[in-house]
N, C-alpha and C positions, 0 to 999 in steps of 0.2 A: 504494500500500500504506500509506504513512504517512498519507495523507488519510483512508482508510477507518478506520484505527486511531484517528485523532484524532476523527472523527465518532462512532465507537462509544464512546469515552471520554467525550465531551461528553454523549451521550445517557444513558449510565449515571450520570453525575454529576447530571443533571437529574432522573432517576427517583428517585435516592436522596434528593435535597433535597425533592422533592414528597412522598415517603413520610414523611419526618420531620415535615413540616408537618401531615400528617394525624394523626400521633401526638400532636403538641402540642395540636391542637384537641380531641382526645378527652380528654386529661388536663385541660385547662382547663375544659371543660364539666362534667367529673365533680366538680370542686371548686367549682362555682358556689355563691355564698352563698345561703342560704335565710333567709327572714324568721324571726327568732328574738328573742323577748322576752328570753331569757337573754343573748344577745349585747349587748343594749342596756343591761343592768344594770352591765356592766363599764365603768368610766370610764378612758379612756386617759390616760397620763401626758403631761406637757408636751412630751416629745421624740417623741411618736407622729407618724407621717407625716400630712401634711395630705391632705384629700380635697376633692372638689367640694362636698360638703355644708357643710363649715365655711368654704370659700371663699365660698359664697353668703352665709352669715351675716356673714362679715367684710366683704363688699361692702356689705351692708345697713347695718351699724353704723358702718363707717369712711367709705365713699365717699358714702353717701346720707343719713346721719343729719341733718346740718345743713342742706344746701341742697336736696337732692332727696328729702326724706323722703316716703315713699309716703302718709303720713297728711296731708301738706300739699298733695298733688297733687289738684286738683279738676277738671281739664279732660279728661284722656284715660283715666286708669286704667292706663297702660302700666307704670308702676313697680309698681303693686299686683300686676298679673299676672306681672311679672318675678320677684317674690319669694315670693308666697303661692299656696298650692294653691287650686284653683277654688272650693270651698265658702267658705273664709275670705275669699278675694279678693272674691267676690260680696257678702258681708256688709259688708266694708269699703267697697267701691265704693258700695253703696246708701246708706251713711251719709255719706260724704264728698261725694257728688254731689247731695245734697239742697240745695235753694235755701236760702241763708242759713247754710250750714255754715261754721263758723270752726274753724281748726286749734286743737286743745286746747293749753292752757298746759302741761299735763302730757304729756310725750312718751310715746306708747304703746310705743315701743321699750324704754323703761326703766320706765314707769309712775311717772315722777318728772319734775320740772322740769329742763330742760336745764342750768340754772345750777348745780344741785346735783351733777351728774355730772362727775368730774374725770379718771378714768382708766378705760379699758375694755380687757379682754382677751377674745379669742375662743379658746376651747380647742379642741383637735383633736376631731373628731367620733367618736362611737361609732356604727358602722354595723352593722346587722343585716339584710342583704338589701336590701329596698327601703325600709327605715325607718332613720332616723338621729336621734341626739340630739346637740345641741351646747350646751355651757354657756357663757354670757357672764358674766364676772365684771367688776364695776365698783366704783368708790368713789362712794358717795353721801353727801355731807356728811362725807367723811373715813372713813366706815365701809364695810367690804366688803359687797357684796350680789351676788346671783347670779340669773340668769334661765335657765330651761331652754327651749331651742328645739327643738320636735319637727318633723321633716321627713319627707317621703315622696318617693320617686322615681317620677315619672310621665313616660312617653315619654322616658326617658333623662335627665331634668332633675330636679334637686332643687327642692322647693318647701316653704315653711314651712306647717305645718298648725296650729300654735298656739305661743304663748309663755306660759310659766308664771312669774309674778312671785314675789318672795320671800315675800309674805304668802299665797301659794296662789291668788290670782286668776289668771284667764287672759285673754288677749286676745280669744278668741272670745266670752266672756261680756260683754265691753264693747261689742261690736258686735252 
């Protein structure tokens, strides 16, 4: 008798937990983010939570800027594909893989010489569905400057579609 009651209680508990999981799934899919230009116009504060989009940009600017800069890689193109969306990655790869290509003295990540950059901050991303914007602020010769990094999410991964420099130039027009 006790065994039958224990099995029935266990079965009832399992059914209740499965039913609550179904409810959670319905709720989360109903609130899924939609691509929105309006969402991208709002700039988050410095205390906003971090996302995968700004972590990708942080990796590019902090981990790979000096030694493994994608614009200095001329053998495989792996770093280029790791950070940039396919159309921009293809443009960059075509240029850097040309015979006789030399890495530019002006770092394309800043559109400035490395020696003039002293501090760099990557702000939290503004995410609107499968698009995101991250601002990179830095000091160039002691004066603040800012780059806008546009990203798109493809197959669950964030990739950079363009960089917009302070003077309005873009990375895609340089390649």
